[in-house]
C-alpha positions as CSV (number, residue, x, y, z in Angstrom):
1,M,55.7,162.9,-111.9
2,N,53.9,159.4,-111.2
3,Y,50.6,159.6,-112.9
4,L,48.8,157.8,-110.1
5,S,50.2,160.2,-107.7
6,V,48.2,163.0,-109.1
7,H,44.8,163.9,-107.7
8,P,42.1,162.3,-109.7
9,L,40.5,165.6,-110.4
10,L,43.8,167.0,-111.8
11,R,44.6,164.4,-114.4
12,P,45.0,165.5,-118.0
13,R,42.5,165.4,-120.8
14,G,41.9,161.8,-122.1
15,S,42.6,160.3,-118.6
16,R,40.0,157.7,-117.5
17,V,39.0,158.0,-113.9
18,L,36.4,156.5,-111.6
19,L,34.5,159.4,-110.0
20,L,31.7,159.7,-107.7
21,G,28.9,161.9,-109.2
22,N,29.8,164.9,-107.0
23,E,33.5,164.7,-108.0
24,A,32.3,164.6,-111.6
25,I,30.4,167.7,-111.1
26,A,33.4,169.3,-109.6
27,R,35.6,168.4,-112.3
28,G,33.0,169.7,-115.0
29,A,33.1,172.8,-113.0
30,L,36.9,173.1,-113.0
31,E,36.9,172.5,-117.0
32,A,34.3,175.2,-117.3
33,G,36.7,177.7,-115.7
34,I,35.5,178.3,-112.2
35,C,37.3,180.6,-109.9
36,F,35.0,180.6,-106.9
37,A,33.1,178.0,-105.1
38,A,31.2,178.3,-101.8
39,A,28.9,175.8,-100.0
40,Y,27.5,174.7,-96.8
41,P,28.1,171.0,-96.2
42,G,24.9,168.6,-96.4
43,T,24.4,165.3,-97.7
44,P,24.1,164.4,-100.6
45,S,26.0,167.5,-101.8
46,T,29.0,167.9,-99.7
47,E,31.7,166.2,-101.6
48,I,31.5,168.9,-104.4
49,V,33.0,171.6,-102.5
50,E,34.9,169.2,-100.5
51,T,36.8,167.9,-103.6
52,L,37.4,171.5,-105.1
53,A,38.9,172.3,-101.7
54,E,41.4,169.6,-102.0
55,V,42.6,171.1,-105.4
56,A,41.9,174.7,-104.9
57,K,45.8,175.6,-104.5
58,D,46.8,173.5,-107.6
59,C,44.0,175.1,-109.7
60,G,44.6,178.6,-108.3
61,I,40.8,179.1,-107.3
62,Y,39.2,180.3,-104.2
63,V,36.9,177.7,-102.2
64,E,35.2,178.2,-98.8
65,W,32.8,176.5,-96.3
66,S,30.3,179.3,-95.6
67,V,28.5,179.8,-92.2
68,N,25.3,178.7,-94.1
69,E,23.6,178.2,-97.5
70,K,22.6,182.0,-98.0
71,A,26.0,183.0,-96.9
72,A,27.5,180.6,-99.4
73,F,25.0,181.7,-102.4
74,E,25.6,185.4,-101.8
75,A,29.5,185.0,-101.7
76,A,29.4,182.9,-105.0
77,Y,26.8,185.5,-106.4
78,G,29.0,188.1,-105.6
79,A,31.8,186.6,-107.8
80,A,29.4,186.1,-110.7
81,I,28.1,189.6,-110.8
82,A,31.7,190.9,-110.9
83,G,32.5,188.6,-113.9
84,V,34.2,185.6,-112.3
85,R,32.6,182.0,-113.0
86,S,31.4,180.5,-109.6
87,L,29.5,177.7,-108.1
88,T,27.5,177.2,-105.1
89,A,26.3,173.9,-103.6
90,M,23.7,172.6,-101.1
91,K,21.3,169.8,-100.3
92,H,17.7,170.3,-101.5
93,V,16.5,171.8,-97.9
94,G,19.6,174.1,-98.0
95,L,18.1,175.9,-101.0
96,N,15.2,177.0,-98.5
97,V,17.8,179.0,-96.4
98,A,19.1,180.7,-99.8
99,A,15.5,181.3,-101.2
100,D,15.5,184.8,-100.8
101,I,18.7,185.8,-102.5
102,L,17.8,183.0,-105.3
103,M,14.6,184.9,-106.2
104,S,16.5,188.4,-106.4
105,A,19.3,186.9,-108.3
106,A,16.8,185.8,-110.8
107,Y,15.9,189.5,-111.3
108,A,19.3,191.1,-111.2
109,G,21.0,188.4,-113.2
110,V,24.8,187.8,-113.6
111,E,27.6,188.8,-115.4
112,E,29.4,185.3,-115.6
113,G,28.4,181.6,-115.5
114,F,26.8,181.0,-112.0
115,V,25.6,177.4,-111.0
116,V,23.6,176.6,-108.1
117,V,24.0,172.9,-107.5
118,S,20.7,171.6,-105.5
119,A,21.6,167.9,-104.3
120,D,18.0,166.5,-103.8
121,D,17.5,163.4,-101.7
122,P,14.5,161.2,-102.8
123,N,13.6,158.6,-100.2
124,A,15.0,161.2,-97.6
125,H,18.2,159.1,-96.9
126,S,19.6,161.8,-94.8
127,S,17.1,164.4,-94.8
128,Q,13.9,165.7,-93.0
129,N,11.9,165.7,-96.3
130,E,11.8,164.6,-100.2
131,Q,11.4,168.2,-101.4
132,D,11.7,168.4,-105.1
133,N,13.8,171.6,-106.0
134,R,12.7,171.7,-109.6
135,W,9.7,173.8,-108.2
136,Y,12.4,176.4,-107.3
137,G,13.1,176.9,-111.0
138,L,9.2,177.5,-111.9
139,L,8.8,179.8,-109.0
140,A,12.0,182.0,-109.7
141,H,11.8,181.6,-113.6
142,L,15.1,180.0,-113.8
143,P,16.3,177.1,-115.9
144,V,17.0,173.8,-114.0
145,L,19.3,171.1,-115.7
146,E,19.4,167.6,-114.7
147,P,21.7,164.7,-115.7
148,S,20.7,161.1,-116.0
149,N,24.0,159.6,-114.5
150,A,27.2,160.6,-113.0
151,R,29.1,160.7,-116.5
152,E,26.5,162.9,-117.9
153,A,26.7,165.2,-114.7
154,Y,30.3,165.8,-115.7
155,K,29.4,166.9,-119.3
156,L,26.2,168.7,-118.5
157,V,27.6,171.1,-115.9
158,K,29.8,172.5,-118.6
159,E,26.9,173.0,-120.5
160,T,25.2,174.7,-117.6
161,Y,28.0,177.1,-117.4
162,K,27.5,178.2,-121.0
163,L,23.6,178.5,-120.8
164,S,24.1,180.8,-117.6
165,A,26.7,182.8,-119.4
166,E,24.7,183.2,-122.4
167,Y,21.4,184.4,-120.6
168,K,23.3,186.1,-117.8
169,I,21.0,184.5,-115.2
170,P,21.9,181.8,-112.4
171,V,21.2,178.2,-113.4
172,I,20.0,175.4,-111.0
173,F,21.7,172.1,-111.5
174,R,19.6,169.2,-109.9
175,S,21.4,166.2,-108.7
176,T,19.9,163.3,-106.7
177,T,21.3,160.9,-104.2
178,R,21.9,158.1,-106.7
179,I,23.7,160.6,-109.1
180,S,25.7,162.2,-106.4
181,H,26.9,159.1,-104.9
182,T,27.2,156.6,-107.7
183,R,30.7,156.0,-109.3
184,M,31.3,155.8,-112.9
185,P,34.3,155.6,-115.1
186,I,34.7,159.2,-116.8
187,E,37.0,160.1,-119.7
188,Y,38.2,163.9,-119.4
189,E,37.2,165.6,-122.6
190,D,39.4,168.9,-121.7
191,D,42.2,170.0,-119.5
192,I,41.6,172.4,-116.6
193,P,42.3,175.7,-118.0
194,V,45.4,177.5,-116.7
195,E,44.3,181.0,-117.8
196,K,40.8,182.0,-116.6
197,K,39.3,185.2,-115.1
198,C,39.6,185.1,-111.4
199,K,39.8,188.7,-110.7
200,G,36.3,190.6,-111.3
201,Q,35.3,194.0,-111.5
202,F,32.0,195.1,-110.0
203,V,30.3,197.7,-112.4
204,K,27.8,200.0,-110.7
205,D,24.2,199.8,-112.1
206,V,21.7,201.2,-109.6
207,E,18.7,200.1,-111.7
208,R,19.9,196.7,-112.0
209,W,21.4,195.7,-108.7
210,V,19.2,197.9,-106.3
211,L,15.9,196.0,-106.5
212,I,13.5,198.7,-105.4
213,P,10.0,198.2,-107.0
214,A,10.5,200.7,-110.0
215,H,13.7,198.8,-110.8
216,T,12.1,195.4,-110.1
217,R,9.2,195.8,-112.4
218,K,11.7,196.4,-115.3
219,R,13.9,193.7,-114.3
220,K,10.9,191.2,-114.3
221,L,10.1,192.0,-117.8
222,E,13.6,191.2,-118.9
223,L,13.5,188.0,-116.8
224,M,10.2,186.7,-118.5
225,S,11.8,187.4,-121.9
226,K,14.6,185.2,-121.3
227,W,12.1,182.6,-119.8
228,H,10.2,182.5,-122.9
229,K,13.3,182.1,-125.0
230,L,14.4,179.4,-122.7
231,Q,11.2,177.7,-123.6
232,D,12.3,177.5,-127.2
233,E,15.6,175.9,-126.4
234,E,16.0,172.5,-128.1
235,R,19.6,171.5,-127.1
236,F,18.8,169.9,-123.8
237,V,16.1,167.6,-125.3
238,T,16.8,164.3,-127.3
239,V,14.1,162.6,-129.2
240,M,14.6,159.0,-130.3
241,N,12.7,156.9,-132.7
242,P,10.0,159.6,-133.5
243,G,6.8,158.9,-135.2
244,M,5.4,156.1,-132.9
245,E,2.0,156.3,-131.5
246,K,3.2,155.6,-127.9
247,A,6.0,157.8,-126.4
248,I,7.8,158.0,-123.0
249,I,9.3,161.3,-121.8
250,A,11.8,160.8,-119.1
251,S,13.8,163.4,-117.0
252,G,17.0,163.0,-115.3
253,I,18.0,159.7,-113.5
254,A,14.6,158.2,-114.7
255,Y,15.9,158.1,-118.2
256,S,18.6,155.6,-117.1
257,Y,15.8,153.4,-115.6
258,V,13.7,153.6,-118.7
259,K,16.6,152.8,-121.0
260,E,17.2,149.6,-119.0
261,V,13.7,148.7,-118.9
262,L,13.6,149.2,-122.7
263,D,16.6,147.2,-123.3
264,L,15.2,144.2,-121.4
265,L,12.0,144.4,-123.0
266,D,13.4,145.0,-126.5
267,L,10.9,147.9,-127.3
268,W,13.2,150.5,-128.8
269,N,11.6,150.2,-132.2
270,K,8.1,150.4,-130.7
271,V,8.2,153.7,-128.8
272,T,9.3,157.0,-129.2
273,V,11.6,158.0,-126.4
274,V,12.2,161.7,-125.3
275,K,15.4,162.3,-122.8
276,V,15.0,165.6,-121.1
277,N,17.9,167.2,-119.5
278,M,16.1,170.5,-118.8
279,P,12.9,169.9,-117.1
280,V,12.5,173.5,-116.3
281,P,11.2,175.2,-118.5
282,L,10.5,172.2,-120.6
283,P,11.3,173.0,-124.1
284,R,8.1,173.2,-126.0
285,K,8.9,172.5,-129.7
286,P,10.5,169.1,-129.5
287,V,7.8,168.1,-127.1
288,L,4.9,169.6,-129.2
289,R,6.3,167.6,-132.3
290,V,6.2,164.1,-130.4
291,L,2.6,165.0,-129.1
292,E,1.5,165.6,-132.7
293,Q,2.3,162.1,-133.6
294,A,1.7,160.0,-130.5
295,R,-1.6,159.0,-129.1
296,E,-0.4,158.1,-125.7
297,V,2.6,159.5,-123.5
298,L,4.0,158.2,-120.3
299,V,6.1,160.9,-118.3
300,V,8.7,159.2,-116.0
301,E,10.3,161.3,-113.5
302,E,11.5,161.3,-109.8
303,L,9.3,162.7,-107.3
304,D,6.6,165.4,-108.2
305,P,5.1,165.7,-111.6
306,I,6.9,168.6,-112.8
307,V,7.4,167.6,-116.3
308,E,4.0,165.8,-116.6
309,T,2.3,169.1,-115.4
310,Q,4.3,171.0,-118.5
311,V,3.7,168.3,-120.9
312,K,-0.2,168.5,-120.3
313,E,-0.2,172.4,-120.5
314,I,1.6,172.1,-123.9
315,A,-0.9,169.7,-125.2
316,T,-3.9,171.6,-124.0
317,S,-2.6,174.8,-125.3
318,A,-2.2,173.2,-128.7
319,G,-5.4,171.5,-128.6
320,I,-3.8,167.9,-128.8
321,R,-5.9,165.3,-127.4
322,A,-3.1,162.7,-126.6
323,V,-3.6,160.6,-123.5
324,I,-0.7,161.6,-121.0
325,R,-0.1,159.4,-118.1
326,G,2.4,160.0,-115.5
327,K,1.7,159.6,-111.7
328,D,-1.1,157.3,-112.1
329,L,1.6,154.6,-113.0
330,V,4.9,156.0,-111.7
331,P,5.3,156.4,-108.0
332,E,5.3,159.9,-106.6
333,N,7.0,158.9,-103.4
334,Y,10.6,157.7,-102.6
335,E,13.2,156.9,-105.1
336,L,12.5,155.4,-108.5
337,T,13.7,151.9,-109.1
338,P,14.2,149.6,-112.0
339,E,11.4,147.6,-110.7
340,A,9.0,150.5,-110.5
341,V,9.7,151.7,-113.7
342,Y,9.3,148.5,-115.3
343,R,5.9,148.0,-114.0
344,A,4.9,151.3,-115.2
345,V,6.3,150.7,-118.7
346,T,4.8,147.3,-118.9
347,K,1.3,148.6,-118.1
348,F,1.7,151.5,-120.5
349,M,2.7,149.3,-123.1
350,G,0.0,146.7,-122.5
351,L,2.3,143.9,-121.7
352,E,2.2,141.2,-119.1
353,E,4.0,142.3,-115.8
354,K,6.5,139.7,-115.3
355,L,9.7,140.9,-113.8
356,P,12.8,139.4,-115.6
357,W,14.6,139.3,-112.4
358,Q,13.6,138.0,-108.7
359,G,14.7,139.2,-105.5
360,V,16.9,137.0,-103.4
361,E,14.8,135.0,-100.8
362,P,15.6,135.5,-97.0
363,L,18.7,133.6,-96.1
364,K,18.0,131.6,-93.1
365,L,20.8,130.4,-91.1
366,E,20.6,127.9,-88.3
367,P,23.3,127.8,-85.5
368,P,25.5,124.7,-85.4
369,H,24.4,121.9,-83.4
370,S,26.8,119.6,-81.6
371,A,26.4,117.5,-78.8
372,K,30.1,118.3,-77.8
373,T,30.0,122.0,-78.3
374,T,32.9,123.8,-76.7
375,N,33.9,127.3,-75.9
376,T,35.8,127.5,-79.1
377,L,32.6,127.4,-81.1
378,C,30.7,130.7,-81.3
379,W,27.5,131.7,-83.1
380,M,25.1,134.5,-83.4
381,P,21.2,134.5,-83.0
382,T,19.6,134.0,-86.6
383,Q,17.9,137.4,-86.6
384,S,21.2,139.3,-86.1
385,I,22.5,137.9,-89.3
386,F,19.4,137.7,-91.2
387,L,20.0,138.9,-94.8
388,H,17.0,140.0,-97.0
389,T,17.6,141.6,-100.5
390,Q,14.2,141.3,-101.9
391,G,13.7,144.1,-104.2
392,S,17.1,145.5,-104.0
393,R,19.3,146.9,-106.7
């Protein structure tokens, strides 16, 4: 078989493939052993299940487009409570439609790994709002995992399934437009498993699955026990260059921008950097260790101050007086950009704010002038071909 004729998602371990972030999430889910996927299409999430549908027959899995996000969630959740690894995907506002079953699923839990992909849309490129769905993790007491780029999305979704299976709860996997719709070269770590559990068995357990008040109160205690254990998790936080008086905590794609800025400014040896892949609940122990040594902390995240609020709570409860900054320097609206993060970091570090790159000035084109203009010479008004890339990436 011609290697290049094989669908990119079906190529063997060791293959290096250029994938869209959503395709990377799909491949990671396949390597994790999913057998069921259901979604309702909505940018920027659509390509996840669209891609899975293309390879469903080859992989021996079931994939469907559901009538809405609630139906998609319930279908995939049904597989998960019967012991089959599953995935549901939707854009950020789609999770509003599925919020009712999300809250109940947190209480009842799952029997196998169940990942809820929420593709958020900062800057509202194709949406009616900029809603930050990490709030749903806090509301439902469910963990939220967040990659910093498309390649990490491929790796992290596999860890997300392990976490879900270990704690027997749904896990929210937050992507954003720049992760879902960015392409990166990815080297496959594993083959898609041939042997996987695709036939589930539902075990009757009235106290678990029937959430009347008497049962719900018991389930809430178990859920909160898991929540407090998740707060002690350390595997989704990476601390680099510990012991500095200044620290930067960055979650998700914000870390990619912070990394780029620190490389440009050559600041890696002057600041502690905390890379967060689980913003909800924020792991307390590694953050506390950093707060005990740092006098000033900058939290960089896209949209709402989810991590910042938790860092402040951790510091307050421990009696630590470190100065914690965040949305006073980092924009709370629209997408983050390297420029925005550069400005925040330079102010935080007390450096001169002088961008190392400049936008291209508007390109002004004049129509051709000739006393002997003929019908073979055509031109367009300047405003229709006016090019402006100031501040673009």
